[in-house]
Every structure is written in structure tokens, then in C-alpha cells.
N, C-alpha and C positions, 0 to 999 in steps of 0.2 A: 332302762330297767337294770337294776343291780341284783345279782345273785350272790348270796353269802354261803360259803361252804363251812361246815363244822368238822373239826378233827378232834378225836379224844386222845389226849397225851397224858401219860403217867410219868411222874418224875420222883426221884428219891434224893435224900441228902442226909448225911450224918449230923449236920449242924442244926437245921431248923426248917419249918414249913416255908418261911420266906425264901430261904436259899433254894429249896426245891422248886418253888414257883419261878424264881429268877432263872433257873436252868431251863424251864419251859420257854420263857420269853427269849432267852438267848438262842436256844435251839431252833425255834420256829421263826424268829425274827431274822435269822441269817439268810433265809431264802424266801420268806414271805413278807415282802415290804408293805403289803397292803392289809396288814392285820387291822381288825376293827375292835376286837375285844377278847378277853379270856374270862371264863366263868369257872370258879372252883366248885367242883361237883362233890368231892369227898376229901377228907383228910384222915390219915391214920398213922399210927406209929408201930414199930417193931420193938419188942422188949427182949432183953437178955438179963436174966437174974434180977428182974425188977428195975432195970435201968433202960432208958430209951437209947436205942442204938441206930434207929433210922426213922426219918420222917418221910411220909409219902403224900403227894397230892395228885388227885385225879382231876383233870381239867378238860373243858371243851374250849377249843380255840376257834375263833371265827375270823374269816378273812374274805374279802371280795374275790369271787371266782372270775378268772380271766381265761378264756379259751387259749390253748396253746396253738401257735401258728406254725 
């Protein structure tokens, strides 16, 4: 039987939503080799004087749970 754990990860980027998502993949992928998927829950931007200055993605990251030995 497999158990899947979900973590909420929020990432930001001054470049794009895609860059912010890539940062999530790199951050979680470095120590969670058993990733099964990422769901984008929300996307938003921060503005300064009418210009986008930051892109933000909120994600749910799923990976197979393995008990620590």
C-alpha cells in the first residue's frame, strides 16, 4: 500500500510564473526523489506603480511517503 504526502509550497520569482514553479521543482526535488506530482493551487502577482514586480505560485507537492529508519 502506498501513502502519498502533500506539502504546500509557495514560491516567487521576478521573471515569470514558470520560473517560480521551476524553483519549487528544484527545491523539493533535491531531497524528495519520490515526487509524484505538483498541483498549482493559486497564482498571483505583486505590482509596483502598475508594473509586475513579482510572480507567486502556491502549489501542493505530492510524494510517496516512506518511513524514516
